[in-house]
N, C-alpha and C positions, 0 to 999 in steps of 0.2 A: 833712714833716705830712703827717697826714689827709686822706684826700679823705672829702667831705662825702656824707652816701649819697643827697643827691638827684642830686651830680653824676655817684657810679654809676650811677645807676638811668637816669640820662640817655646816659650812652657806652655804656651796657647792649646787649646784642645775646640778643634771646631768641626761641628755637626751641620752637616749642609739635609735640612726637610723639606718635601715635596707635597704637593696639594696630591690628595684630598688627604689632610692631616685633619682634625677636628673641624675647623671653621675657617683656618684658611685659603685663602681664593689663588695666592701667589707663592714660589719656593720663598725659603727662608732659611737664614742660616745664623747659628748658636758659635759663640766665641768664650770657653772660658778659663780661667783660670784657676789652677787648681792650687797655685801659693797664697790667694784669698777667697776664693769661693765665688771673686768678681763674677759677670756675665755680661755679654754684648751680644743685641740680636740685630740682623740688617737684611734687606732685601740681599744684597749679594756679599758676598764672604768680606770684602773690603772694609765693607760699613759695620759689620761685625765684630772684624776685628778692630778698627777704630773707635769703635762704643768699648770695644773691650778697654784698652789702653786711657779711653778718656774714665774712665770709671775707676779702674784700678789708683790713677793717679789721683783721682780725687780721692779715694778710700785711705790711701797711703798720705794724703794731706792731711787727714782727720785722726792720723796716726791708728787707721786701724780701730775705728771705735765703731760704734753699732754692726748693723747688719751689714753685712757683705750687697753691693751695690747690683743691678743689673739697669741697666742703657736699652732703651727700646727705640727704635727711629723717631728722635724729636722730642723724648724724655726721659729720667732716670728717675724711677721709683728704688724705696728697698725690696731685695730681693725674696723672694719666700725663702722660707729657716731650710738651711743643708742638714741632713742629718747626719752626723760620721758615717761613715762604712755604707753610707746607702747606695745600691749597684741600679738603682732609675738615672734614665741619659739625663743631661740638663733640661731636653725639650720634654721629657714627662713630667719635671718636677716646674717650670715653666709654665707648662698648660693650664694652673688657675687664672692665670693672667689673663689669657684671649677669654 
């Protein structure tokens, strides 16, 4: 059964990053679901959380098959692999996409 959007929001871990970070020209929000390892990115916190809810819903619709998903503003891609026990932040793991 798919998670309720409110449950996804409640368990989400959210990080705000500001320039200058790598090639970013504007602030960015990253929301991660520790239950599925899916993530959403947005220019504002609400967009990142909305993107997270969308990808977790899609991932669960697929019966959690395949890699966790990542939704950027306007696109969905397979998320870079996440190693169990990694201490790197979500931002560090997503850095390879920018």
